[in-house]
Every structure is written in C-alpha cells, then in structure tokens.
C-alpha positions as CSV (number, residue, x, y, z in Angstrom):
1,X,95.7,96.5,111.4
2,X,92.6,94.8,111.8
3,X,91.3,95.6,108.2
4,X,94.8,94.1,107.0
5,X,94.4,91.0,108.9
6,X,90.5,90.5,107.7
7,X,91.6,91.0,104.3
8,X,94.7,88.6,104.6
9,X,92.3,85.7,106.0
10,X,89.8,86.3,103.3
11,X,92.6,85.9,100.6
12,X,93.7,83.2,102.3
13,X,90.0,81.3,102.4
14,X,89.5,82.1,98.9
15,X,92.8,80.4,97.9
16,X,91.8,77.4,99.9
17,X,88.4,77.3,98.6
18,X,89.9,77.5,94.8
19,X,92.3,74.9,95.7
20,X,89.8,73.0,97.6
21,X,87.4,73.0,94.7
22,X,89.5,71.8,91.8
23,X,88.0,70.8,88.8
24,X,88.9,67.1,87.4
25,X,91.4,67.0,84.5
26,X,88.7,66.9,81.9
27,X,90.9,66.6,78.8
28,X,93.0,63.9,80.4
29,X,89.9,61.9,81.3
30,X,88.4,62.2,77.9
31,X,91.9,61.4,76.1
32,X,91.9,58.1,78.6
33,X,88.2,57.0,77.8
34,X,88.8,57.7,73.9
35,X,91.9,55.2,74.1
36,X,89.8,52.7,76.0
37,X,87.2,52.9,73.7
38,X,89.4,52.6,70.7
39,X,91.1,49.3,72.0
40,X,87.4,47.8,72.7
41,X,86.3,48.4,69.3
42,X,89.7,47.2,67.9
43,X,88.7,43.8,69.2
44,X,91.0,44.1,72.3
45,X,88.9,41.8,74.3
46,X,89.1,38.8,71.5
47,X,92.6,39.4,70.4
48,X,94.7,41.0,72.9
49,X,92.7,39.9,76.4
50,X,95.7,40.6,78.8
51,X,96.1,44.2,77.5
52,X,92.2,44.9,77.5
53,X,92.1,43.6,81.2
54,X,95.2,46.0,82.0
55,X,93.2,49.0,80.7
56,X,90.0,47.8,82.1
57,X,91.7,47.7,85.5
58,X,93.1,51.2,85.0
59,X,89.7,52.4,83.9
60,X,88.1,51.0,87.1
61,X,90.7,52.5,89.3
62,X,90.3,56.0,87.5
63,X,86.6,55.8,88.1
64,X,87.1,55.0,91.9
65,X,89.5,57.9,92.2
66,X,86.9,60.2,90.2
67,X,84.1,59.1,92.7
68,X,86.2,59.4,95.8
69,X,87.1,62.8,95.0
70,X,83.4,63.9,94.4
71,X,82.6,63.0,98.3
72,X,85.7,65.3,99.4
73,X,85.6,69.1,100.6
74,X,89.0,69.4,99.5
75,X,89.3,67.9,96.3
76,X,92.9,67.0,94.5
77,X,92.8,65.4,91.2
78,X,96.5,64.8,90.6
79,X,96.0,61.1,91.4
80,X,93.2,61.3,88.6
81,X,95.5,62.8,86.3
82,X,98.1,59.9,86.7
83,X,95.5,57.3,86.3
84,X,94.0,58.8,83.2
85,X,97.5,58.9,81.6
86,X,97.9,55.2,82.7
87,X,94.1,54.6,81.0
88,X,95.5,56.2,77.9
89,X,98.6,54.2,77.8
90,X,96.8,50.8,78.6
91,X,94.3,51.6,75.9
92,X,96.7,52.2,73.4
93,X,98.7,49.2,74.2
94,X,95.5,47.3,74.0
95,X,94.6,48.5,70.6
96,X,98.0,48.1,69.2
97,X,98.2,44.4,70.4
98,X,94.6,43.9,69.5
99,X,96.0,44.9,65.8
100,X,98.7,42.4,66.0
101,X,96.8,39.7,67.7
102,X,94.3,39.7,64.8
103,X,96.9,39.5,62.1
104,X,98.1,36.3,63.9
105,X,94.4,35.2,64.2
106,X,93.9,35.7,60.4
107,X,97.0,33.6,59.5
108,X,96.2,31.0,62.0
109,X,92.5,30.7,60.4
110,X,93.8,30.4,56.8
111,X,96.3,27.8,58.1
112,X,93.3,25.8,59.9
113,X,90.9,26.3,57.0
114,X,93.9,24.8,54.4
115,X,94.5,21.9,57.4
116,X,90.9,21.1,57.5
117,X,90.3,21.0,53.4
118,X,93.4,18.7,53.5
119,X,92.1,16.5,56.1
120,X,88.4,16.5,54.4
121,X,90.0,15.5,50.9
122,X,92.1,12.7,52.8
123,X,89.1,11.4,54.6
124,X,87.1,11.5,51.4
125,X,89.7,9.2,49.6
126,X,89.8,6.9,52.4
127,X,86.1,6.7,52.5
128,X,85.8,5.9,48.8
129,X,87.9,2.9,49.7
130,X,86.5,1.6,52.7
131,X,85.5,-1.9,52.7
132,X,82.0,-2.7,51.8
133,X,80.2,-5.8,53.1
134,X,76.9,-6.6,54.9
135,X,75.6,-3.7,56.9
136,X,78.2,-1.3,56.0
137,X,76.0,0.8,53.6
138,X,74.6,2.4,56.6
139,X,77.8,3.2,58.3
140,X,79.2,4.6,55.2
141,X,76.2,6.8,54.8
142,X,76.7,8.2,58.0
143,X,80.2,9.0,57.6
144,X,79.5,10.6,54.5
145,X,77.1,12.7,56.0
146,X,79.6,13.7,58.7
147,X,82.0,14.9,55.8
148,X,79.3,16.7,54.1
149,X,78.8,18.5,57.5
150,X,82.5,19.0,57.9
151,X,82.6,20.5,54.3
152,X,80.0,22.9,55.2
153,X,81.9,24.1,58.0
154,X,84.7,24.6,56.1
155,X,82.8,27.0,53.9
156,X,81.4,28.7,56.7
157,X,84.9,29.1,58.0
158,X,85.9,30.4,54.8
159,X,83.0,33.2,54.9
160,X,83.9,34.0,58.5
161,X,87.8,34.5,57.4
162,X,86.5,37.0,54.6
163,X,84.6,38.9,56.9
164,X,87.1,39.4,59.5
165,X,85.6,37.0,62.1
166,X,89.1,35.2,62.5
167,X,88.3,33.3,65.8
168,X,85.1,32.0,64.2
169,X,86.9,30.8,61.2
170,X,89.4,28.7,63.1
171,X,86.7,27.1,65.3
172,X,84.9,26.3,62.1
173,X,87.9,24.9,60.3
174,X,89.0,22.9,63.8
175,X,85.3,21.4,63.8
176,X,85.6,20.3,60.3
177,X,89.2,18.7,60.8
178,X,88.0,16.9,63.9
179,X,85.3,15.5,62.2
180,X,87.4,14.4,59.2
181,X,89.8,12.8,61.8
182,X,87.1,10.8,63.1
183,X,85.7,9.7,59.7
184,X,89.3,8.5,59.1
185,X,89.9,6.6,62.2
186,X,86.3,4.8,61.7
187,X,87.3,3.7,58.0
188,X,90.9,2.7,59.3
189,X,89.3,0.6,61.7
190,X,87.0,-0.9,59.5
191,X,89.8,-1.9,57.2
192,X,91.8,-3.7,59.9
193,X,88.6,-5.6,61.2
194,X,88.0,-7.0,57.8
195,X,91.7,-8.5,57.9
C-alpha cells in the first residue's frame, strides 16, 4: 500500500511539474511577430497609423504576458497564446490597411502635384502681367524666384511620387501650391494698389 501511495504521489508530482513547466507557444509567437514585422515593413506606421498602434499595443501586451510567465513557477501560456493570435490578427489588418492607405496617398499625391502645377501656371501668368513701375523690379524678381523654388519643389515631389514616397510628394506639392498662392496674392495686391 505504501509503495502504491508513493508511486501515485510521484506520478502526480511529475504531472504537476510537466504542466507547471509548460513551454511558450513558440509557433504562435513567431507567427504574431512575423505579421507585426510585415505590417511595419508595409508602411503601416505612415499609412495606417491607428491599425499599427493597435498591433503595437497587442505586441506590448504579449511581451508583458511572456515576461510575467518567465517569473512564475507554474507557467500557463493560455493567455499568451490568445495574445499572440491578437497580435497576428492586428498585424495582418495593419498590413492590409497600409496597402489601402498607400493607394489613397498615391492618388492624393498625384492630385496635389497636378493642383500645384496648375497654381504655378496661373501665378506665372499673373506675374507676367504684373504692373511694372518705380521700385517694382525687385519685387517682381523676388516673386519670380519664389515661383522657381516652387517649381523645383514640384519636380522633387514628382520624383518622390515616382519612388513611392507619397507623403513626401504631397508635402512638396502643398509647399509649391502655397508659394504660388502667395505670388498670386502679391500680384493681385499690386494690381489693386495701382488702381
């Protein structure tokens, strides 16, 4: 009877030890990290910031859970497995949202460059007809320099667009459009003052 009790206690002890020393769900964790990395590489930080933040928050929660389990004698990775699935899902969503965001950013950048070119053409036409008088030559030269700088920004924006840097392309186009608007306003103010 004593031998049976001893064997039962030994078997129970080994079972508890086996459960207590459970291994982390490595395949799930790796799949989660792969999905997270794919989202980051896809540009989710720029083109799908909210989705990337959700993936990042899920990754932080997973890392915290894994760290918490390291310090325990009886480890349980059930929650870690759930959190890994959440990271994977959030990472995949962020990657998909980044692709959609990139397409929208590309369309926005293309439109912004077209608008900037139209604004530069209009401002250049107005500047060519600007009233000339005593002391206006320096002002006209400065406005021409502003338009030249804006034209350079459009060229740089087109290059950025061609290289897939859509946010940069939009920023360059907006800068050029603002410069053209400033030139236009200055010419119109000069015309109004001449009257």
